[in-house]
Backbone as numpy.savetxt, mean C-alpha at the origin, in Angstrom:
# Nx Ny Nz CAx CAy CAz Cx Cy Cz
-14.26 -15.55 2.41 -13.01 -14.99 2.90 -13.08 -14.68 4.39
-14.30 -14.68 4.94 -14.49 -14.32 6.33 -13.61 -15.20 7.23
-12.79 -14.54 8.06 -11.92 -15.19 9.03 -10.81 -16.04 8.42
-10.59 -15.96 7.10 -9.44 -16.65 6.51 -8.13 -16.12 7.07
-8.14 -14.87 7.52 -6.93 -14.24 8.01 -6.79 -14.34 9.53
-7.69 -15.08 10.15 -7.66 -15.25 11.60 -6.32 -15.85 12.04
-5.68 -15.16 12.98 -4.41 -15.65 13.52 -3.20 -15.33 12.67
-3.41 -14.82 11.46 -2.28 -14.45 10.60 -1.63 -13.17 11.14
-0.32 -13.11 11.05 0.42 -11.92 11.51 0.76 -11.08 10.28
0.26 -9.85 10.27 0.36 -9.03 9.07 0.89 -7.64 9.42
1.88 -7.19 8.67 2.48 -5.87 8.84 1.90 -4.90 7.82
1.50 -3.72 8.29 0.96 -2.67 7.42 1.80 -1.42 7.59
2.44 -0.96 6.53 3.20 0.29 6.61 2.27 1.46 6.32
2.55 2.60 6.97 1.68 3.76 6.78 0.26 3.48 7.21
0.10 2.71 8.29 -1.22 2.20 8.63 -1.97 2.95 9.70
-1.70 4.24 9.89 -2.39 4.94 10.98 -3.31 6.05 10.50
-3.49 6.18 9.19 -4.49 7.12 8.68 -4.91 6.69 7.28
-6.05 7.20 6.83 -6.52 6.94 5.47 -6.73 5.47 5.19
-6.33 5.06 3.99 -6.50 3.68 3.56 -5.75 2.72 4.47
-4.54 3.09 4.87 -3.73 2.21 5.71 -4.39 1.92 7.04
-4.98 2.93 7.64 -5.68 2.73 8.91 -6.88 1.80 8.71
-7.59 2.02 7.62 -8.73 1.16 7.32 -8.32 -0.29 7.13
-7.19 -0.51 6.47 -6.67 -1.87 6.29 -6.37 -2.51 7.64
-5.65 -1.77 8.48 -5.26 -2.30 9.79 -6.48 -2.66 10.63
-7.46 -1.78 10.65 -8.65 -2.01 11.47 -9.45 -3.20 10.94
-9.60 -3.30 9.63 -10.36 -4.43 9.08 -9.63 -5.75 9.30
-8.32 -5.74 9.21 -7.56 -6.95 9.53 -7.79 -7.35 10.99
-7.80 -6.36 11.87 -8.09 -6.63 13.29 -9.48 -7.24 13.44
-10.45 -6.70 12.71 -11.82 -7.24 12.76 -11.88 -8.68 12.24
-10.96 -9.01 11.34 -10.89 -10.37 10.80 -10.05 -11.29 11.70
-9.69 -10.78 12.88 -8.95 -11.55 13.89 -7.51 -11.84 13.50
-6.95 -11.00 12.63 -5.52 -11.09 12.34 -4.74 -10.40 13.45
-3.46 -10.75 13.56 -2.54 -10.07 14.47 -1.82 -8.98 13.68
-2.14 -7.74 13.95 -1.74 -6.62 13.10 -0.63 -5.80 13.74
0.37 -5.46 12.93 1.42 -4.53 13.34 1.42 -3.38 12.35
1.38 -2.16 12.87 1.36 -0.96 12.02 2.67 -0.21 12.19
3.27 0.13 11.06 4.55 0.86 11.03 4.31 2.23 10.41
4.72 3.29 11.11 4.51 4.64 10.60 5.50 5.59 11.25
5.63 6.79 10.67 6.48 7.82 11.27 5.65 8.92 11.91
4.38 8.62 12.22 3.47 9.62 12.79 3.07 9.22 14.21
3.83 9.63 15.21 3.58 9.17 16.58 2.20 9.53 17.11
1.69 10.70 16.77 0.38 11.10 17.28 -0.73 10.20 16.73
-0.69 9.93 15.43 -1.70 9.07 14.83 -1.55 7.62 15.29
-0.32 7.18 15.52 -0.10 5.84 16.06 -0.69 5.72 17.46
-0.52 6.77 18.25 -1.06 6.76 19.62 -2.58 6.69 19.60
-3.20 7.45 18.69 -4.66 7.43 18.58 -5.16 6.05 18.17
-4.46 5.43 17.22 -4.84 4.09 16.78 -4.72 3.10 17.92
-3.64 3.19 18.67 -3.40 2.27 19.79 -4.44 2.45 20.89
-4.83 3.69 21.15 -5.86 3.95 22.16 -7.19 3.32 21.78
-7.52 3.40 20.49 -8.81 2.88 20.03 -8.78 1.37 19.84
-7.60 0.83 19.42 -7.47 -0.61 19.15 -6.21 -1.12 19.85
-6.28 -1.36 21.15 -5.10 -1.76 21.91 -4.43 -3.03 21.40
-5.19 -3.90 20.73 -4.61 -5.16 20.25 -3.70 -4.97 19.05
-3.80 -3.83 18.37 -2.94 -3.55 17.23 -1.59 -3.04 17.72
-0.52 -3.71 17.32 0.83 -3.30 17.71 1.28 -2.16 16.82
1.89 -1.14 17.39 2.34 0.01 16.62 3.83 0.24 16.81
4.49 0.67 15.73 5.92 0.94 15.75 6.17 2.24 14.99
6.90 3.15 15.61 7.20 4.43 14.98 8.62 4.41 14.40
8.73 4.60 13.10 10.03 4.65 12.44 9.89 5.42 11.14
10.93 6.14 10.77 10.95 6.89 9.51 11.41 5.96 8.39
10.51 5.61 7.51 10.82 4.65 6.44 11.91 5.15 5.50
12.18 6.44 5.51 13.26 6.97 4.67 14.64 6.58 5.18
14.70 6.19 6.44 15.97 5.78 7.06 16.14 4.28 6.87
17.01 3.91 5.95 17.19 2.50 5.57 17.58 1.62 6.75
18.60 2.01 7.48 19.12 1.16 8.56 18.17 1.09 9.74
17.59 2.22 10.13 16.66 2.20 11.26 15.41 1.38 10.92
14.96 1.48 9.67 13.80 0.69 9.25 14.12 -0.79 9.29
15.31 -1.17 8.82 15.70 -2.58 8.83 15.74 -3.12 10.27
16.30 -2.34 11.17 16.37 -2.76 12.57 14.97 -2.94 13.14
14.09 -1.98 12.85 12.74 -2.03 13.40 11.98 -3.24 12.87
12.01 -3.45 11.56 11.26 -4.56 10.96 11.85 -5.90 11.39
13.16 -5.99 11.42 13.82 -7.23 11.84 13.44 -7.62 13.26
13.29 -6.61 14.13 12.97 -6.88 15.54 11.55 -7.39 15.73
10.71 -7.25 14.71 9.30 -7.61 14.85 9.02 -9.08 14.62
10.00 -9.81 14.12 9.82 -11.24 13.94 9.23 -11.61 12.60
8.41 -12.66 12.59 7.94 -13.29 11.36 6.51 -12.86 11.05
6.25 -12.64 9.75 4.90 -12.25 9.31 4.39 -13.23 8.24
3.07 -13.36 8.21 2.41 -14.14 7.15 2.03 -13.26 5.97
1.91 -11.95 6.21 1.52 -11.04 5.14 2.08 -9.65 5.36
2.20 -8.91 4.28 2.73 -7.54 4.31 1.91 -6.68 3.37
1.50 -5.52 3.86 0.85 -4.52 3.01 1.75 -3.28 3.00
2.39 -3.04 1.85 3.23 -1.85 1.68 2.34 -0.70 1.25
1.78 -0.01 2.24 0.82 1.06 1.98 1.43 2.46 2.04
2.51 2.65 2.78 3.09 3.98 2.98 3.45 4.63 1.65
3.12 5.89 1.53 3.45 6.61 0.29 3.21 8.10 0.44
3.86 8.86 -0.42 3.65 10.31 -0.44 3.44 10.77 -1.88
2.85 11.95 -2.01 2.66 12.57 -3.33 3.06 14.03 -3.23
4.07 14.42 -3.98 4.49 15.81 -4.06 4.03 16.35 -5.42
3.19 17.36 -5.38 2.53 17.85 -6.60 3.40 18.92 -7.26
3.96 18.58 -8.40 4.78 19.51 -9.19 4.64 19.16 -10.66
4.54 20.16 -11.55 4.54 19.87 -12.98 5.91 19.37 -13.43
5.94 18.74 -14.58 7.17 18.14 -15.08 8.33 19.13 -15.15
8.09 20.31 -15.69 9.18 21.27 -15.89 9.67 21.89 -14.59
8.97 21.64 -13.50 9.38 22.19 -12.21 9.73 21.11 -11.19
9.72 19.86 -11.60 10.04 18.76 -10.67 11.50 18.84 -10.24
11.73 18.89 -8.94 13.08 19.08 -8.41 13.72 17.74 -8.04
15.04 17.69 -7.98 15.69 16.46 -7.53 15.31 16.10 -6.11
15.08 17.11 -5.28 14.68 16.84 -3.90 13.32 16.14 -3.85
12.38 16.60 -4.66 11.05 15.98 -4.70 11.13 14.56 -5.23
11.93 14.37 -6.25 12.08 13.04 -6.83 12.73 12.08 -5.83
13.79 12.54 -5.18 14.48 11.69 -4.20 13.56 11.33 -3.03
12.82 12.32 -2.53 11.92 12.07 -1.40 10.82 11.08 -1.78
10.25 11.27 -2.95 9.16 10.39 -3.40 9.65 8.96 -3.60
10.78 8.81 -4.25 11.30 7.47 -4.50 11.74 6.79 -3.20
12.26 7.59 -2.27 12.70 7.03 -0.99 11.56 6.39 -0.23
10.40 7.05 -0.22 9.25 6.53 0.51 8.48 5.50 -0.30
8.20 5.82 -1.56 7.28 5.00 -2.36 7.92 3.75 -2.94
9.25 3.76 -3.11 9.90 2.62 -3.76 10.99 2.01 -2.87
11.96 2.83 -2.47 13.10 2.28 -1.72 12.65 1.64 -0.40
11.76 2.31 0.32 11.27 1.75 1.59 10.51 0.46 1.36
9.79 0.37 0.26 9.06 -0.85 -0.08 10.02 -2.02 -0.28
11.12 -1.76 -0.98 12.13 -2.80 -1.16 12.72 -3.21 0.18
13.05 -2.23 0.98 13.70 -2.47 2.27 12.84 -3.34 3.18
11.61 -2.92 3.40 10.71 -3.67 4.28 10.44 -5.06 3.73
10.19 -5.13 2.42 9.85 -6.42 1.80 11.01 -7.41 1.88
12.24 -6.93 1.76 13.39 -7.83 1.87 13.41 -8.54 3.22
13.23 -7.77 4.29 13.28 -8.35 5.63 12.14 -9.34 5.83
10.93 -8.91 5.47 9.75 -9.76 5.67 9.84 -11.03 4.84
10.21 -10.89 3.56 10.26 -12.05 2.67 11.34 -13.04 3.09
12.50 -12.56 3.51 13.57 -13.46 3.96 13.10 -14.31 5.14
12.36 -13.71 6.06 11.89 -14.47 7.22 10.77 -15.43 6.83
9.95 -15.04 5.85 8.96 -15.98 5.33 9.65 -17.22 4.77
10.69 -17.00 3.99 11.43 -18.11 3.37 12.08 -18.99 4.43
12.74 -18.35 5.41 13.42 -19.10 6.47 12.45 -19.96 7.28
11.20 -19.50 7.40 10.21 -20.21 8.22 9.20 -20.97 7.38
9.49 -21.11 6.07 8.67 -21.89 5.16 7.21 -21.41 5.15
7.03 -20.09 5.16 5.70 -19.49 5.14 5.35 -19.10 3.71
4.25 -19.58 3.22 3.76 -19.21 1.89 2.92 -17.94 2.06
3.60 -16.83 2.12 2.96 -15.57 2.46 2.45 -14.79 1.27
1.91 -13.62 1.59 1.39 -12.72 0.56 1.84 -11.30 0.84
2.29 -10.62 -0.21 2.70 -9.22 -0.12 1.84 -8.41 -1.08
1.24 -7.34 -0.58 0.44 -6.45 -1.43 1.06 -5.06 -1.41
1.41 -4.56 -2.58 2.00 -3.24 -2.71 0.96 -2.25 -3.23
0.87 -1.11 -2.57 -0.08 -0.07 -2.99 0.53 0.73 -4.13
-0.06 0.58 -5.30 0.34 1.37 -6.45 -0.78 2.38 -6.75
-1.04 2.65 -8.01 -2.02 3.68 -8.36 -2.33 3.59 -9.84
-3.48 4.12 -10.23 -3.74 4.25 -11.66 -2.71 5.17 -12.31
-2.01 5.95 -11.46 -0.96 6.85 -11.96 0.22 6.08 -12.53
0.30 4.79 -12.28 1.35 3.98 -12.91 1.00 3.62 -14.35
-0.28 3.78 -14.69 -0.78 3.37 -16.00 -1.17 4.54 -16.88
-1.54 5.66 -16.26 -2.01 6.82 -17.02 -1.44 8.09 -16.40
-1.06 9.03 -17.24 -0.44 10.26 -16.76 -1.43 11.12 -15.97
-0.96 11.67 -14.86 -1.72 12.63 -14.09 -0.97 13.95 -14.09
-1.64 15.00 -14.46 -1.02 16.32 -14.55 -0.42 16.72 -13.20
0.80 17.25 -13.25 1.50 17.77 -12.07 1.91 16.67 -11.08
1.95 15.43 -11.53 2.32 14.31 -10.66 3.56 13.59 -11.20
4.56 14.34 -11.63 5.72 13.74 -12.28 6.40 12.68 -11.41
6.83 13.08 -10.22 7.55 12.15 -9.35 6.65 11.01 -8.88
5.40 11.33 -8.59 4.46 10.31 -8.10 4.20 9.26 -9.18
3.91 9.69 -10.40 3.67 8.73 -11.48 4.90 7.86 -11.72
6.07 8.48 -11.71 7.31 7.72 -11.91 7.49 6.67 -10.81
7.19 7.05 -9.58 7.38 6.12 -8.46 6.40 4.96 -8.54
5.16 5.22 -8.95 4.17 4.15 -9.02 4.43 3.22 -10.21
5.00 3.75 -11.28 5.45 2.88 -12.36 6.54 1.95 -11.87
7.43 2.48 -11.03 8.49 1.66 -10.44 7.92 0.60 -9.51
6.87 0.93 -8.77 6.23 -0.05 -7.88 5.68 -1.23 -8.68
5.03 -0.96 -9.80 4.50 -2.05 -10.63 5.62 -2.95 -11.14
6.71 -2.33 -11.62 7.84 -3.11 -12.13 8.49 -3.92 -11.02
8.67 -3.29 -9.86 9.24 -3.98 -8.70 8.39 -5.19 -8.32
7.08 -5.02 -8.33 6.17 -6.09 -7.94 6.30 -7.29 -8.86
6.47 -7.04 -10.15 6.63 -8.16 -11.09 7.90 -8.94 -10.80
8.98 -8.22 -10.47 10.24 -8.91 -10.13 10.09 -9.69 -8.83
9.43 -9.10 -7.85 9.20 -9.80 -6.59 8.39 -11.07 -6.80
7.36 -10.97 -7.64 6.53 -12.15 -7.92 7.36 -13.24 -8.59
8.23 -12.84 -9.50 9.08 -13.80 -10.21 10.05 -14.49 -9.27
10.71 -13.74 -8.41 11.78 -14.29 -7.58 11.27 -14.91 -6.28
10.15 -14.43 -5.76 9.63 -14.97 -4.50 8.63 -16.10 -4.74
8.07 -16.15 -5.94 7.09 -17.18 -6.25 7.55 -18.61 -5.99
8.79 -18.96 -6.37 9.26 -20.33 -6.10 9.28 -20.70 -4.61
9.23 -19.68 -3.74 9.17 -19.93 -2.30 7.72 -19.94 -1.79
6.76 -19.84 -2.71 5.36 -19.83 -2.33 4.85 -18.49 -1.85
5.62 -17.43 -2.10 5.22 -16.08 -1.68 4.63 -15.34 -2.87
3.41 -14.87 -2.71 2.74 -14.14 -3.77 2.92 -12.63 -3.58
3.08 -11.90 -4.69 3.21 -10.44 -4.62 2.35 -9.81 -5.69
1.51 -8.87 -5.29 0.59 -8.19 -6.21 0.50 -6.71 -5.86
-0.03 -5.93 -6.78 -0.37 -4.54 -6.48 -1.86 -4.32 -6.60
-2.35 -3.31 -5.90 -3.64 -2.72 -6.21 -3.37 -1.32 -6.73
-4.15 -0.91 -7.72 -3.92 0.36 -8.42 -5.19 1.20 -8.41
-5.44 1.90 -7.29 -6.69 2.65 -7.18 -6.68 3.96 -7.96
-7.88 4.40 -8.32 -8.10 5.76 -8.77 -8.20 6.66 -7.53
-8.75 7.85 -7.66 -8.98 8.70 -6.49 -9.88 7.97 -5.51
-9.48 7.92 -4.25 -10.24 7.23 -3.21 -10.70 8.27 -2.18
-11.95 8.15 -1.74 -12.55 9.14 -0.87 -12.19 8.94 0.60
-10.90 9.08 0.87 -10.45 9.23 2.25 -10.88 10.62 2.72
-10.63 10.94 3.99 -10.95 12.29 4.47 -10.22 13.33 3.63
-8.94 13.07 3.33 -8.17 13.99 2.52 -8.70 14.03 1.09
-9.06 12.85 0.56 -9.59 12.79 -0.80 -10.85 13.61 -0.97
-11.73 13.57 0.04 -12.97 14.35 -0.04 -12.68 15.84 -0.04
-11.69 16.26 0.75 -11.34 17.68 0.80 -10.78 18.15 -0.55
-9.93 17.31 -1.15 -9.25 17.72 -2.38 -10.15 17.63 -3.60
-11.04 16.60 -3.64 -11.77 16.30 -4.87 -13.26 16.61 -4.81
-13.74 17.24 -3.75 -15.17 17.52 -3.63 -15.65 18.60 -4.58
-14.80 19.58 -4.86 -15.21 20.69 -5.72 -15.40 20.21 -7.16
-16.56 20.50 -7.77 -16.83 20.05 -9.15 -15.78 20.48 -10.15
-15.23 21.70 -9.99 -14.23 22.17 -10.93 -12.95 21.34 -10.87
-12.71 20.71 -9.72 -11.55 19.86 -9.56 -11.83 18.43 -10.03
-13.02 17.92 -9.74 -13.31 16.51 -9.97 -13.88 16.20 -11.35
-14.44 17.19 -12.02 -15.18 16.92 -13.26 -14.32 16.22 -14.32
-13.10 16.72 -14.52 -12.24 16.14 -15.54 -11.92 14.68 -15.28
-11.59 14.34 -14.03 -11.27 12.97 -13.69 -12.50 12.07 -13.76
-13.62 12.55 -13.21 -14.84 11.75 -13.21 -15.31 11.43 -14.63
-15.07 12.35 -15.55 -15.51 12.13 -16.93 -14.79 10.96 -17.59
-13.66 10.54 -17.02 -12.89 9.43 -17.57 -13.20 8.10 -16.89
-14.07 8.11 -15.89 -14.41 6.90 -15.14 -15.80 6.43 -15.54
-15.93 5.33 -16.27 -17.24 4.88 -16.74 -18.28 4.71 -15.64
-17.87 4.29 -14.44 -18.83 4.14 -13.35 -19.28 5.48 -12.78
-18.60 6.56 -13.16 -19.06 7.90 -12.83 -18.86 8.34 -11.40
-17.95 7.70 -10.67 -17.68 8.10 -9.29 -16.26 7.71 -8.91
-15.80 8.29 -7.80 -14.51 7.89 -7.25 -14.70 6.68 -6.33
-13.58 6.06 -5.96 -13.63 4.89 -5.11 -13.80 5.24 -3.65
-14.31 4.26 -2.89 -14.45 4.40 -1.44 -13.40 3.51 -0.76
-13.01 3.91 0.43 -11.96 3.20 1.16 -12.24 1.70 1.31
-13.47 1.29 1.68 -13.71 -0.17 1.82 -13.46 -0.96 0.54
-13.63 -0.32 -0.63 -13.42 -1.03 -1.89 -11.95 -1.39 -2.08
-11.07 -0.55 -1.59 -9.64 -0.87 -1.63 -9.29 -1.89 -0.56
-9.83 -1.69 0.64 -9.52 -2.58 1.76 -9.89 -4.02 1.44
-11.10 -4.24 0.94 -11.56 -5.61 0.71 -10.79 -6.28 -0.42
-10.34 -5.49 -1.39 -9.51 -6.05 -2.46 -8.17 -6.52 -1.89
-7.59 -5.71 -1.02 -6.31 -6.06 -0.40 -6.45 -7.31 0.48
-7.52 -7.37 1.27 -7.73 -8.54 2.11 -7.92 -9.80 1.27
-8.59 -9.67 0.14 -8.73 -10.80 -0.77 -7.36 -11.28 -1.24
-6.48 -10.36 -1.63 -5.15 -10.74 -2.12 -4.29 -11.35 -1.01
-4.52 -10.95 0.23 -3.78 -11.53 1.35 -4.27 -12.94 1.68
-5.49 -13.25 1.31 -6.12 -14.50 1.74 -5.82 -15.66 0.81
-6.16 -16.85 1.27 -5.98 -18.05 0.46 -6.95 -18.10 -0.73
-7.97 -17.26 -0.72 -8.87 -17.20 -1.88 -8.13 -16.74 -3.13
-7.00 -16.05 -2.94 -6.20 -15.56 -4.07 -4.92 -16.37 -4.22
-4.97 -17.65 -3.87 -3.75 -18.46 -3.77 -3.03 -18.69 -5.09
-3.67 -18.40 -6.23 -3.00 -18.55 -7.52 -2.82 -17.21 -8.22
-2.95 -16.12 -7.48 -2.81 -14.78 -8.05 -1.49 -14.18 -7.59
-0.58 -13.92 -8.53 0.70 -13.32 -8.20 1.22 -12.55 -9.42
1.89 -11.43 -9.15 2.44 -10.62 -10.23 1.41 -9.79 -10.96
0.25 -9.57 -10.32 -0.87 -8.88 -10.96 -0.96 -7.43 -10.48
-1.27 -6.53 -11.40 -1.63 -5.16 -11.05 -3.16 -5.05 -11.18
-3.83 -4.87 -10.06 -5.28 -4.92 -10.04 -5.87 -3.51 -9.91
-6.43 -2.97 -11.01 -7.00 -1.62 -10.95 -8.28 -1.59 -10.11
-8.42 -0.55 -9.32 -9.67 -0.25 -8.61 -10.06 1.14 -9.08
-10.58 1.21 -10.30 -10.68 2.51 -10.97 -11.99 2.75 -11.71
-12.97 1.88 -11.51 -14.27 2.11 -12.14 -14.23 2.07 -13.65
-13.20 1.46 -14.22 -13.09 1.36 -15.69 -12.25 2.45 -16.32
-11.55 3.24 -15.49 -10.72 4.34 -16.00 -9.77 3.88 -17.10
-9.12 2.75 -16.87 -8.10 2.28 -17.82 -8.72 1.59 -19.04
-10.04 1.37 -19.01 -10.70 0.75 -20.15 -11.07 1.78 -21.22
-11.03 3.06 -20.86 -11.47 4.09 -21.80 -10.34 4.51 -22.73
């Protein structure tokens, strides 16, 4: 897979911290032409300072029209990673309409919006591209106090299957990755305490949480020609969580 992505133009949403930043940087290392879309100007500036070759665009993905204008202005892409997402922690009986609307706006509606623009231009330019949507094991198994998040990730999986069905005839592949807890900086802060992590770890046969490179390399594989016959797949990165 080394350098298969060389010269490819790839858009990464939410790409200035955590997994998204790791994806953008590794794509840059693979000599891809990377554009990062985020609503975090400070983190975008830091990314740009460290990696001047990575193009950055600041836009609020919750704003449908502004997002469409921004993505449309960027031109044509060979690949798209829909990484942007949020998690609002609330139990089922306390989940508010505001939390549900906010979560769906970022995790699902923005994914549709960005993908429509990118996919239309792929079709117009006869590009057999690849789209990777970030889902979660939360689409497959219930997580306590994650009502809106689990619902949104279930929607991402369903959306991805429709995208694969309708975009496939144009040579565009669409897949998801579905990680368990991943040890980003935030993940380590939240899940380091044994009283917090023990219950989740007990359900993972490999006995540990995932690391950021394990997600990144899976995504790069799906973007590459090595995965040229893989579409409509939900790929767990969960150490066997869903096998138990």
